[in-house]
Kinemage of the C-alpha trace (Angstrom):
@kinemage 1
@onewidth
@group {chain A} dominant
@subgroup {mainchain}
@vectorlist {calphas} color= white
{ca unk a 1} P 7.322 -5.989 -13.899
{ca unk a 2} L 6.360 -3.535 -11.171
{ca unk a 3} L 4.480 -6.152 -9.807
{ca unk a 4} L 7.595 -8.318 -8.533
{ca unk a 5} L 9.722 -5.546 -7.839
{ca unk a 6} L 6.773 -4.445 -5.215
{ca unk a 7} L 6.157 -8.043 -4.457
{ca unk a 8} L 9.745 -8.137 -3.398
{ca unk a 9} L 9.723 -4.553 -1.749
{ca unk a 10} L 6.151 -5.938 0.307
{ca unk a 11} L 8.640 -9.077 1.417
{ca unk a 12} L 11.299 -6.944 2.290
{ca unk a 13} L 8.495 -4.998 4.417
{ca unk a 14} L 6.999 -8.244 5.563
{ca unk a 15} L 10.276 -9.093 7.129
{ca unk a 16} L 11.296 -6.410 8.800
{ca unk a 17} L 7.694 -6.844 10.478
{ca unk a 18} L 8.898 -9.797 11.966
{ca unk a 19} L 11.784 -8.885 13.350
{ca unk a 20} L 9.905 -5.826 15.398
{ca unk a 21} L 11.024 -4.931 19.266
{ca unk a 22} L 8.679 -3.971 21.094
{ca unk a 23} L 6.637 -0.595 20.866
{ca unk a 24} L 8.868 1.771 23.356
{ca unk a 25} L 12.227 -0.261 21.595
{ca unk a 26} L 10.711 1.083 18.618
{ca unk a 27} L 9.977 4.489 19.273
{ca unk a 28} L 13.673 4.900 20.723
{ca unk a 29} L 15.324 3.915 17.316
{ca unk a 30} L 15.783 6.248 14.355
{ca unk a 31} L 13.516 7.392 12.023
{ca unk a 32} L 11.037 4.784 10.993
{ca unk a 33} L 11.426 6.940 6.690
{ca unk a 34} L 7.421 5.640 7.444
{ca unk a 35} L 6.252 8.365 4.117
{ca unk a 36} L 9.629 7.094 2.478
{ca unk a 37} L 8.108 3.098 2.436
{ca unk a 38} L 4.090 4.500 1.308
{ca unk a 39} L 5.438 5.883 -1.045
{ca unk a 40} L 8.024 4.107 -1.992
{ca unk a 41} L 4.705 0.403 -1.831
{ca unk a 42} L 2.622 3.371 -4.134
{ca unk a 43} L 4.838 3.335 -6.695
{ca unk a 44} L 5.539 -0.037 -7.150
{ca unk a 45} L 2.289 -1.359 -6.877
{ca unk a 46} L 0.514 -1.843 -9.911
{ca unk a 47} L -3.150 -1.199 -8.989
{ca unk a 48} L -3.168 2.541 -8.943
{ca unk a 49} L -1.112 1.422 -13.025
{ca unk a 50} L -4.268 -0.611 -13.581
{ca unk a 51} L -7.207 0.838 -12.632
{ca unk a 52} L -6.167 4.268 -14.203
{ca unk a 53} L -4.880 2.503 -17.762
{ca unk a 54} L -8.643 0.518 -17.095
{ca unk a 55} L -11.179 2.799 -15.456
{ca unk a 56} L -10.007 6.302 -14.506
{ca unk a 57} L -8.803 7.357 -17.706
{ca unk a 58} L -11.767 6.215 -19.777
{ca unk a 59} L -13.809 7.760 -17.262
{ca unk a 60} L -11.989 10.500 -17.360
{ca unk a 61} L -11.827 11.073 -21.240
{ca unk a 62} L -16.058 10.409 -21.570
{ca unk a 63} L -15.880 13.359 -18.832
{ca unk a 64} L -14.144 15.585 -20.594
{ca unk a 65} L -16.000 14.552 -24.322
{ca unk a 66} L -19.352 15.832 -22.504
{ca unk a 67} L -18.318 18.666 -19.994
{ca unk a 68} L -14.193 19.231 -19.472
{ca unk a 69} L -15.476 20.157 -15.126
{ca unk a 70} L -17.209 16.359 -14.866
{ca unk a 71} L -13.510 14.889 -15.563
{ca unk a 72} L -12.418 17.059 -13.182
{ca unk a 73} L -15.000 16.580 -10.341
{ca unk a 74} L -14.322 12.371 -11.311
{ca unk a 75} L -10.651 13.066 -10.523
{ca unk a 76} L -10.886 15.295 -7.100
{ca unk a 77} L -13.723 13.071 -5.859
{ca unk a 78} L -11.625 10.103 -6.641
{ca unk a 79} L -8.447 11.667 -4.987
{ca unk a 80} L -10.543 13.275 -1.418
{ca unk a 81} L -11.836 10.267 -0.942
{ca unk a 82} L -8.736 8.314 -1.523
{ca unk a 83} L -6.348 10.378 0.560
{ca unk a 84} L -9.527 11.098 3.061
{ca unk a 85} L -9.489 6.590 3.880
{ca unk a 86} L -5.814 7.319 4.079
{ca unk a 87} L -5.771 9.652 6.430
{ca unk a 88} L -8.487 7.957 8.284
{ca unk a 89} L -6.913 5.242 8.080
{ca unk a 90} L -3.317 6.251 9.108
{ca unk a 91} L -5.030 8.407 12.743
{ca unk a 92} L -6.854 5.548 13.636
{ca unk a 93} L -3.528 3.310 14.094
{ca unk a 94} L -1.828 6.494 15.782
{ca unk a 95} L -4.559 6.374 18.308
{ca unk a 96} L -4.796 2.704 18.182
{ca unk a 97} L -0.983 3.281 19.127
{ca unk a 98} L -0.865 4.290 22.369
{ca unk a 99} L -2.500 1.208 23.716
{ca unk a 100} L -0.485 -1.264 22.526
{ca unk a 101} L 2.399 -2.337 23.873
{ca unk a 102} L 4.443 -4.900 24.915
{ca unk a 103} L 3.275 -8.593 23.856
{ca unk a 104} L 0.582 -6.745 22.112
{ca unk a 105} L 2.384 -4.648 20.144
{ca unk a 106} L 4.992 -7.750 18.663
{ca unk a 107} L 1.992 -10.045 18.018
{ca unk a 108} L 0.328 -7.378 15.971
{ca unk a 109} L 3.789 -6.018 13.847
{ca unk a 110} L 3.828 -10.144 13.339
{ca unk a 111} L -0.082 -10.220 11.903
{ca unk a 112} L 0.420 -8.038 9.551
{ca unk a 113} L 3.937 -9.481 8.380
{ca unk a 114} L 2.491 -12.028 7.520
{ca unk a 115} L -0.042 -10.136 5.752
{ca unk a 116} L 2.311 -8.281 4.142
{ca unk a 117} L 4.095 -11.385 3.500
{ca unk a 118} L 1.499 -13.249 1.204
{ca unk a 119} L -0.010 -10.112 -0.391
{ca unk a 120} L 4.174 -9.953 -1.044
{ca unk a 121} L 3.691 -13.578 -2.994
{ca unk a 122} L 0.415 -12.865 -4.888
{ca unk a 123} L 1.800 -10.203 -6.214
{ca unk a 124} L 5.489 -11.803 -7.275
{ca unk a 125} L 3.554 -14.820 -8.581
{ca unk a 126} L 0.891 -12.673 -10.734
{ca unk a 127} L 4.444 -10.500 -11.988
{ca unk a 128} L 5.658 -14.257 -12.297
{ca unk a 129} L 3.318 -15.792 -14.437
{ca unk a 130} L 2.481 -11.882 -16.636
{ca unk a 131} L 6.355 -12.112 -18.035
{ca unk a 132} L 4.849 -16.189 -18.509
{ca unk a 133} L 8.678 -17.232 -15.802
{ca unk a 134} L 5.881 -18.899 -14.480
{ca unk a 135} L 2.573 -20.607 -15.650
{ca unk a 136} L -1.151 -19.921 -13.858
């Protein structure tokens, strides 16, 4: 169900990207609520749940059995790298945004919308397959 919900949400975001106006018009509009969208996307993505069920939790349990500090070090290192990578991407996008205006911005948003649509369809198909609605 998480994959289906996530796929539908990504399809909605893709639709909004296809309708994007110029960057100047976007900046004048109301708050885009980017943080909220990011949180919703992360909650609806099955990838973190799959990671923690298959790799993260077993690694932490094994580390806890050897030394509890090892389990904490694994979790801390994982989140430092994860958050650090996301901050780096956000900072890069912010700096690149100064040069993206007019047609370039619209083309970029439509291209990113197409990627969101493809990933949304893949999540939707995967979720429907897991629910036995589609046959893989």
